[in-house]
N, C-alpha and C positions, 0 to 999 in steps of 0.2 A: 840621768843615772850618773853616779860618781865613778870617775875613771879608776880602773884597777891599777895597782902598782906594777912596775915593770919587772920586779924580781922579789922573791920571798926568801928570807933566811931564818932558819931555826924556828919555823912555824909548825906546830904539831898538826897533823892531818885531821885530828879529831875536831879541830876548830871549825872545819868546813861542814860538819854534820848538820848543824842547825840552820845553815844558809838556805834561803828559798831559791837561790840560783844553783843550777847543776854545776858540780865541780868534780873534776877527776885529776889524778896524778899519773903521769906517764913516765916510764923509765924504760929506756931501750925500746921505745915505740910500742910499749905494752901497758895495759892498764894495771896499776898497782893499788889504786884507790878510787872509789866512786862514792859520793855522798848520797843520802836518801833521795834528794830532789832529782838527781840525774838518773838514779835507778828507776824511780817512778816514771820519769819522762820517757826512758827507753823501753819501759815495760818488760824488763828482763831481770832475773835475780842477780845479785852481786856476785855470787859464786860462779855464775856462768860467764861473767864478764872479766873478773880479775885474772890476769895472766894472758888474756887474749890480745892480739894485735889491735892497736887503736884504729887502724883503717878498716877493721872488720865491722865497725859501727857506722862507717860512712858509705855513701853512694859512690859508685865507681869513679865518676868524674871528680867528685869532691876529694876522694882518697888520693887520686893522682895529683890533684892540685895541692893537697896538703904535703905529699911527699916531695914535690918540687920545691915548695916553700922551705921545708926543713933542710933540704940539701943546700939551698942558697944561704940559709941562715948559718949552717955549719961552715960554709966557705967565707963567712964574715960579711956577706952582703946585707944591706939594710932591707929588712922585710917587715911589712906592717904586722903588728901583733894581733890586730882584730880584723876578722874577715867573716864572710858567710860561707856556710857549708850545709849540704843536705845530709841529714842523719836518718839511718834506718831504725825505726821503732816498731814495736809490736803492732801499733795502729797504722803503720805506713810511714812513708818518707815524710820528714818534717824539715822545714828550713830553719837553721839556727844561726845565731851570731856567736862566734868563738873568740875568746881572748887567751892568748898563750903567754904564760909568765915563767921565765926560767927560775929554778930553785935548786941551786947546786947542780947535781947530776940529774935531777928530775925536772920535769916540765909540768906546771900546774895549768890546767885548761878550764876556763869558766865557760859554761854552755848556757846560752839564753835562747828561748823559743822565739824565733822571728817569723813564724808562719803567717801570722795575721798581717804583719807589716809587709811581708813579701806579697801576700795575697792582695793587700790593699794597693801596693805599687803596681802589681800586674793588672788588676782590674782597672785602675785609673789609666794605665797605659793603653789597655784595650779599648777603654771608653774613649780615649783621645783618638785612637785609630778609627773607631766606629764613627765618631763625629766628623773626622777628616774625610771619610768616604761618602758622606751623605750628599754633598753637592753634585755628585755625578748622576743622581737619580732625577727623573723628569716629572713625576707626578706626586701629588700629596699622599696618595695611597701608598706608593712605593716607599716614600720617605718614612711614613709611620710604620709600615710593615718591617722595614729594615731596622728601625729604632727598637721596636718591640722584640724582634727576633734576636738582635744583638744583645740587648739587656738580659734576655733569657739565657743566651749562651754564656755570658760571663757570670751567671748565677745571681744577679741582682734582682730583688723583688721590685716591682714597679707598679704604678697606677697612673692612668691618663684621666685627668679631671677637667671638666669644662663647666662654665657658668650656665645655669639654666634657671631663669626667673630669679627667685630669692634664694635658691639653693645651688648645690654643686652636683653635676652628674658624674657618676663614677663609670668610666668606660672600660677600655681594655686594661686587664690586670693580670699580673703574674706573681705568685707566691712560691718561692723555693721550698722544697720539702723540709729543709733545715730550719725554716722559720716557724714551724708548727710542730706540735707533738704528734706521735703516731696516731693517737685517738682522734686527732682533728685533721686527718689527711684530706677530708672532703674540701677543706679550705685551700688546699695547695693546688698548684698547676696554673695553666692559662685559662682564663675565663673572662667573659664580658658581663659585668654585673648590670650595667644599664639601669642603675638606680640613682635617684636624686637624694643626696644627703645634706647635712647642715654644714655651715661654715665652721671650721675649727680655728683655734688661735694660730696654728701653724699656717693654714691656708690663707687666712686673712693677711698675715705678714708677707707671705709669698706674693699674693695678688697686689699688695701695696708696695713692697720693696724689691720684688723680682726674684728673691730666693731666701730660704731660711732653713735652720737646722733644729731638730728636736730629738732628745734622747728618750722621749716618751711616746713611741709609736703606738703601744697598746692603748694609751689614754686618748691619743688623737683619733685612732680608729673607732674607739668606743663612742667618742663625742660625735663622730661623723655619722655613724649608723644608729638605728633605734631598735629596741626590742631585744629578743633572744639572740639574734645574730650578733648584735653589738657585744653582748656579754661573752658569747662564745669566742669571738675574735679576740677580745681583750684578754681573756684567760689563756687562750692558746698562745698568744704572743708573749705574755708575761712568763709563762712556764717554759717557753722555748729559749729564754735568755734575754729578754728585754731588748729586741733589735732597735737600732736607731734609724732616723729618716732624714733625708735632705730633699727638699722640693724646690723647683725653680719654675718661673713663669715663662711660657712660650709666647713670644710676640711675633705677629705676622703683619707685615705692612705697617709697622709702627703701632699696632694696637694689640692689647692683651687678647690672646686666643684661647689658651688652655694652660694647665699646670701639669708638670711631670714630677711625680714623687718617687724617689729611690729608697729602698730599705735594705739594711744589712746590719749585723751585730758589730762589724768592725768600723762602720762609718763614724767619723768624728767631725767636729765642726771645721777642722783644718782642711777637710775634703770639699768644703762648700765652694771655694773658687774653681776647683776642677769641675765640679758638677755644673756650676754657673757657665763655665766655658762650653761644656757639652750642651747645655740648654741653648746657649747662643748659636752653637753650630746647628742644632735642630731648627731653631727659628730661621736662621739664614737659609737652610736647605728648603724649609717650607716656603719661605719667601720666593726663592728661585723656582721651586716646583710650581708654586701658584702662578708666578709670572709665565713660566713655560706653558702650564696648563691653560692659562687664560689666552696666551697667544695661539696655542694649538686649538683651543675651543673657538677662538675668533676665526682662525683659518678654516676650521671645519665648518663653522657657521657660514663664512663667506663662500666656501665651496658649495655648501648646500643651497645657499641663496642663488649662486650662479647657475647651478643645475636647475633650480626651481624656475628661474627666469627663462632659461633655455627651453624647459618643458612648456612653460606658459606661452612662449612665443611660437613654438612649433605645433601646439595642440590645435586641431581643427575646430574644436569647441570646448567649453569649460569642462564638461563631464569627462572628456578624454584626458584632461589635465588633473582631475581630482585624484585619480589613483596614484600616479607618480608623485604628485605633490604631497599627499598624506604619507606616502612611504618615506619621503625625505624627513618629515616631521618625526615619524616613529624612529628612524635611524638616529636622528640628532638628539632627541630627548629621551629615548628609551621608554616612551609612553606605551600604554596597553591598548588604547582605543582612540580613534579620531572620528568626529562627526561633523558634517557640514550642513548647516541649516540655512535655507533660503526662504525669503518671503514669497507667499503664493500671490500671483497677480490677481487683482480684483477681489482680494479677501484679506482679512486680518489674521492670517494663519501662517504657520511655518511648515515647510516640508523638509524631510530628510533627503537632501540631494545626493549625499554620499555618506557611507558609514564604513568604518574599518575597525574590527575588533569587538563589535557588539554582537550579542546573540542574534542568530538568524530569526527574522520575523518580528523583532522588537523595534525596528527602525521607526515605523509610523507611530507606535505608542510612545517612543522616546520623544518624537517631535512635539506631541501634545503636552508631554510632561515638561519639556523645556519651556514651552510657552507659558504653561501654568505657573512654573517656578519663578518666572520673571527675571532670570539671570541674563538672558539675551538682551532684554530691553534695558536693564541696568548697565550692561557693558556698552551698549550703543550710546547711552546717555553720557557715560564717563569717558568713552573714547579710548580706553586703555584696557589691556588684558585684566580680567577679573579672576582672582585666585581664591578658591573656596574649598573648605573641608566638606566632604559629603554630608557630615552630620549637621551642618548649618544650612542645608538647602531646604526647599519646600518639602513638607512631609511626603507627598506623593513621589516627588523626584528622588528624595533621599531613600525611600523604600526601594525603588527600582535600582538605584545606584548600588546600594548595599547588597541587594539580591544578586547583582552581577559582580560584586566584589570590588567595586571602585571606591576609593577613599579620598582622592584629590581631584578637583575639577578646575580646569583653567578655561575661561571663556574669552575668546579673542574677537572683538568686533571687526568686521570687514567694512571699511568705509572708503568712499571716494568723494573727495571734495566735501567733507563734513556730512555726507549722506550715506546712511547705512545701506549696504547691499546684501548683508548676510552675517552669519556668525559661525566661527570655527571653534569647536569644543574639543579639548584635549583631556583625556582621562588616564589616571594612574591608579593602579591597585595598591600602591604603597603611599604612605603619607610623606610627601616630600615637597619642600618649597622650591620654586624656581629661582635660579640665580639671576642677577640683573642682566647678564649676557643672554641667558635663555629667554627672558621676557622680551628683551630688545629684539633678538633674532626671531622669536615667534611673532612679534608684531610686524616685523619686516616681511616674514613669510605670509602673514595675513594680508599685507598690502599686495603681494603678487596674486593671491587668490582673488582679492577684491578687484584688481585691475583686469584679471582674466574674465571675471563675471561681468564687469562693467563693459569691457570691450565687446564681449558677446552680446550684451544687451543693446549696446549702440549699433552693432552690426545687424542684430535682429531687427532693431527699430528702423535702421536704414533700409534693410530689405523690405520690412513691412511697409514703410512709407513709399518705397518704389512700387511695391505691389499695389498699394492703395492708389497711388497716382495712376498706375496702369489701369486699375479697375475704374477709377473715376473717369479716365479718358474713354474707356470702353462704354461706361454709362453715358457719358456726354454724347458719344457717337450714336449709341442706341437710341437715346432720347431725341437726338437731332434727326434720326432716320425716319421717324414717324410722327404724325400729328394726331393719330387716333388715340383717344383718351384711354381706352382699355389697355392698349399696348404700352402706353406711357406708364400707367400705374403698375402693370405687370413687371416691366423693367425696373421700376423703382423699388418694389418690395423684394424682388429677387436680389438686386444689388445691395440693398440694406442688410438682408439676411447674410449675404456673403461677407460684407465688409466688417461686421461686428460679430460674425460667427454665432448666429442664433438659429435655432431650428425653424422658427416661424416669424413671419412679418405680415403686416396688414397696411392697407391704404384706405383712409376714410375721407369722404367728401360730404360737404353739407348739401341738403336739398334746397329747393328754390325758396322754401319758407324761412330757411335759416334757423329752424328749430330742431332739426335732427341731423345726425351724422350717420351715413350709410357706409358699410364695408363694401368698397367697390372692387378691391383686388386683395388676394390672399395667396401666400405661399407657405408650404409646410404641411403639418399633419392634421390641420383642421380646416379643410376646404368648405365644410358645412357652414362656417361662420360667414361665408360670402353672402351679402345681402342683409346681414344683421344691422339693425338700427339702434341707435342710442341717443338720448336727448342731449341737446346742446345747452339747455338752460334748466336749472341754474348751473353756473360754471363748475360747481364742486360735485356734480352728479357722477362724473367719471374722469379717469385720467386723461382721456382724449379731450373732453370738454375743458379741463384745466389747461392743457397745453394749447388748445385752440384759442381760448380767451386771453391767456397770459402771454401768448406768443413766445414762450420759453420752454426748454426741454424739461421733461418730468422723468425722474429716475426712481425706480423702486428696486431696492436690493433684495428684499425678501417679501414676496407678494402675500405670503400667509400671515405675516406679522404686521403689514402696513394697513392701517385703517382706511386709507384713501381708496383701496382697491375694492371694487364690487365683487363680493364672494361668488355670485352666480357667473359673472363674466370670467373670473379667474378659473373656476372649475370647468367652464365650457372650453376655455383656451388651454387648460392644463398649465397655467403660467406659474413660474417660480420667481421671475424677475422681469421688469419692464424697462424699456427705453422708449419714451414717447416724444416725438418731435413735431412741432407745428410746421406746416407749409405756409410760408409768408411771402407775399409779394408787395413791395412798397408799403410796409407796415400793415398790410391787410391779410388776415389769415384766410387761406383758401382750402385748407384740408389738414390732415394729420397722418403721419407715418408712425407705426408702432413696431418695434422689434421685441419679440417675446422669447425669453429663455425658459424652456420647459424642462430642462434637465436638473438644474440645481439653483440655489440662491446665488446671486452674482452681483458684484458691484462693477458697473461699467466705468472704465477709466476715462479720464479727460480726453486722451487721444482717441479713444473709441467714439466718444460723444462728438468730438471734432470731425472725425471721418463720416459718421452718420449724418451730422448736420450738413456736410458738403453734399451728400446724396440728396438730403431733403431740399436744400437750396436749388440744386439742379432740377429736381423733379418739380418744384414749385414754379421755377421759371419756364420749364417745358410745358407744364399745365397751363400757365398763363399764356404762353405762346399759342398752344392749341386752342385755348378759348378765344384769343384774338383772331386766329385764323378762322375758327368757326363763326365768330361774329362777322368777320369780313365776308366769308362765304354767304352767310345769311343776308348781309347787306347787299351783296351782288345779286342774290336771288330776289330780294325785295326790290332792288333797283330794276332788275329785268322784268319782274312782275309789274312794277309800276310803269315801266316803259311800255310793256306790252299793253297794259291797260290804257295808257295814253294813246298809243298807236290805234288800239281798237276803238277808243272813244273818237279819235279823229276820223277813223274809217267809218265808224257808225254815224258820226256827224255828217260826213260827206254822203254816206249812204242815205241818211235821213233826208238831207236836202234833195238828193237824187230821187228818193222814194216819193217825196212830196211832189216833185215836178212830174215824175212818172204817173203818180196817182191822179194828179190834176189833168195831165194830158191824156191818160188812158181812160179814166173813169168818165170823162165827158163823152168820148165816142162810145164807151160801153153803155152809157145811159141811152144814147140814140139807138144802139143795137138792141138793147133790151126792149125799148118801145117798139122798134120795128118788128122784132120777132113776135111780140104780142099782137101787133096789128096784123101781121101775115097770118098768124094762127086763126084770127077771127075771119079773115078774108077767105082763106082757102077752105076752112071748115075741117072737121075731124076726119073726113073720109078722103081727103086729098092725098094722092101718092107722094106729094112733096113734103108732107108733115114730118117724116123722119129726118129729112134734111134740115128742116126748121128746128127740130129738137136738138140735132147735133150742134147747130149754131148756138142755140141757147145754152147747152151744156158747156161748150167751150168758152162762151162769154162768161158764164158763171165761174168756171175754173179760173179764168183770167182775173176775175174780180177777187177770188180768194187769194190768188198769188199776190195781188196788190195789197190785200189786207194783211197777209203774213209778212210781207215786206215792210209794211208800215209798223206792224207790231214789233218786229225784230229791231228795226232801226230806231223807233221811238217808243220803247216800252213804257207803259204807264207806271206811275209810282204805286207800289203796293199799299193796300189798306188792310193791315192785318188785324185779326181778332181770333179768339179761341175757336177753333173749328175741329170737330171730330173727323179724322181722315178716312175711316172705314167706309162711310157712305159715299164719299167722293170717289174712292177706288172702285166701289161697286158700280156707280153710275158710269165711270169711265169705261169699265169692261163691257157694260151693257151697250153703251154707245158704239164701241169699237166693233162689236159683233155684227152690227148692221152692215159693215163694209166687208165682212168675211166672204171670200170667194168659195171656200170649202167649209167642211164641217169642223168647227173648232169646239173642243171640249174645254170647259172652264173648271178650275179648282181654286176656290177662295179660302183664305185663312185670315179671317178678320176677327181679331180678339176684341172682346168687349171691354177689357180692363185697360186698353191703351188710352193714356191721357190725351186730352185735346191739345192741339198744337196751334200756336199763334201764327197764322198765315193769312195771305190774301186768298179767299176762297175761290174767286173767279180765276186767278192766275194758277192756283194749284190744281183746279179742275182741268184747265187747259193742259198743264204739264202731264197729268195722269192720263188724259185722253190721248195726247200725242204718243206716249209710251205704249198704251194699250193698242192704238191703231198700228203703231210700228210693229208690235208683236204679231198682230193678226195678219198684217200684210206680209210678214216673213213666213207665213204658213199658207200659201195659196192652195195647197192640196189638203188643207186641214191639219189639225194637230192638237196639242195641249197648251193651254194658257193658264199659268199659275200666277195668282196675285195674292199678296199678303201684307198685313200691317202688324208689326210686332214691336214689343218694348221689353227689354231685359230689365229685371229689378235692379235698381241701383245705377242704371245707365242714364246719362243726361240727354238722350236723344231717342227718336223713334225711327224705325227702319220700315221703308215701303219697298216692296219687291215686285217686279214684273218679269216673268220668265216664260220663254216660248221653247217649243221643241223643234224649231226650224233648223235650217242648214248651218247656222252659226256664222261667225264673221271671221275672216282671215286677219292675221296680224297687221297686214298693210292697211286694211280698211279700218281696223280698230284704232290705229294711230290717228286717223283723221275723222273719226265718226262724228265728233262734236263740232267740226269746222262748219261755218255758215256756207250755204250753197253747195256743200259736198253731198252727193247722193249717188246711189247705185240703182235707183228706180227710174224707169223710163218717164214716169209722170211726176216724180218727186221734185220739190223745190229745194231740198237740202237745208231747210230751215227748222224742221220739226225738232230734231234733237238739240240743235243749237239754242232754240227757244227754251227747251226743257232745262238745259244746263244753266242758262241765264236766270230763269225763274228760281231754281233751287238755290243758286249762289246768292241771289238777292235776298233770300231768306236765311242767309248764314249757314246753309246746308252744304252737302257734297253729294256727288254722283259717282258711282263706280260701275264698271262694266266687266262682266265675266263671260267669255265666249270662246269656244273652240270649234273649228270646222267640223260639222257633223254632229255636234253635241248640244246645239241650241245656244240661246243667249239669255243672260240674266242682267237686268238693270236694278241696282239698289240705290235708293234715295235715303239719305240720313238728314232728318230735320231736327234741329235742337229744340228742347223744351225751354220755356221761359224759366226765370230764376226760381220762382215759387214752385213750379212743377218739378224742376230738377231737384230742389231740396227735398220735396215730398218723395220723389223717386229714390233719392239717396237714403232717406230714413226708412223707406220700405225695404230697400236692399239690406240694410243692417239689422 
């Protein structure tokens, strides 16, 4: 603007009428002239102003300042001729620039409107003050809220823009009412558009150069937006006075972060440096706030981790730690739900070990959905937190997440030494990404959870091993305490059931043929299977046969789906899973142990198999020890029997030699006695009174001869000459012969079956044995009684039973113990060889003798004679 002259001489006042600048002439401090421009500016009529004091048009402070200046000028002091003052107009106070020029006795005052310049200067000053106060704020949110509220207070329109994809997102926005027409008031005020627009030429320059100015805000806004809204905004801004815009780039940590656009009709390109400075202040404040926030977040995260570590260390078990641990995660991240999924032992499943924020009753369903979705497995493979939008999850999982209102999913793998021990899932109802610090902290928190779970697992495993060792020790003591096979097997199946926690367990041993396995011991809910047999050949006929022949453990996780399982045996045992272990000694299978899970399908873990195998090994060794002891006992028995036989043979040999001498020495005199007795009978005749004495001598000599004969028979038994002989006639003849010696009346009851097969025996020796037993029975009933004799054969049995029973006084236990000893007798005239001869004859035919007798209840002798092979086979076929 051209400077005004310092004085005017002889200028007609009408020359000021056409000037666009307000001009007035003051004389004696009163208006004497006002041109049209000043009258219009003041908004009052010329008539109302002419003659009025000049200060009446000024604000009080400006009037006082003007009066002081005039007084100083009148005193001859140097006073600036141009200064600012506030003028009262019909539209309100306006800031003006006044230039005072003396003209004779008058003063010519040129008045220019300086409101915009003053406003500009004030806004820029307040903008500088706003920027200077930002560094005191501590968070990014506080900085942005102060920036937005401060811009709104100074009346500047603004928009916060950030890059998103290929476009620009319009965020927080403020449009002063003066920037739009009354009919477009809906566009004014504070609002968050949260829409993505296009890059405009201005925004491109700002992003590239850091700041730019444009006098075409309506066109820029129209280019940014699309559709009817773009046209409405453009028209509204154009009709409101074509406001200008300055935009600057906001950099954080040396990288472009966003753009701040300021709009006003007074903005000019010369304000760009000031706005750039403000943008730099905002950037610096955000930098500082971000650093403070990061440090604060790190401190908060470290404090949370410290509390988490303390909780983990003091928790008696992991489940006591899950609640406080998840509470720390919720407080730190502001998440809406947390779920902890752990693998189920002996199964390929996940269980919801703990949940916070989920709907009640949905935990188990959620666990199945997580497993089906595969996010847990993927997170375990990658080893880092997995962040997903709910919309990208498996359809079933996505449906449940959306039903409960969750939109962001974070899956944290819980790992110990590269081994997964579980999964921590964090859910947000808002769509929000995690910051690097949050991801790092969440992974560290997951490490505390993993350590707590692993510590508990190790402690549980240690306790389990201690319990297993104690149980194995108990089993070893129990197995060492007995050598009875049934007790050993009962201890084995009970211990197996306890150590692997199964309801049922069985022990199976092979029979003598090696073709069948028999259930010899059982514990649990199916005792009726005791005694059940199953074939050993071929090896694939049963799980037990497989384990027996392969000498390796056989595991069945699901008995209903495994084709190796016999369906009938599975139903009989109610089995859902099997653990079959061979009993092996020196690479030789001696039996099978079976643990049966009847509750659910189950995978036996290696540690369970190891513990069960220890039980099987102990039982196998104990079984072998029992067998060796049994063999040793049998050897001792056989040795004792052989020794007894040798002693008896030696005794019999000595007795035979003695008997031969006795027979030779006795029978020669007996021959002379018999001859003498016969001669005496002829000499004395039948009527001699001495005949009874001669008969007594003859009878005693005959008795002595029989004793010698029995002695020879016992000492030197003849070799049997067996052939097939029916036994019934021999028994009948023996009974008939014995009755001849009965002192009293003896009744006889015979049970002689016709279908009894013939037995291969020596007829003469068997006749003697039967006769001795019949005579022994008759002699036991001197007053008479009942003699029962029978010959029987049970179908299918390989032997024939012969029975002699009397109704005599019976035999005491002391006598029964020695009844078959040679020369032991309770009869006055007995030799004590009759029953000994019977026992020897029966045993020489591979038979056996049993005695049943009670005092006062009579006596029964039973003889069991075996059939030959052909007869036994025929009897077996008959029985089947």
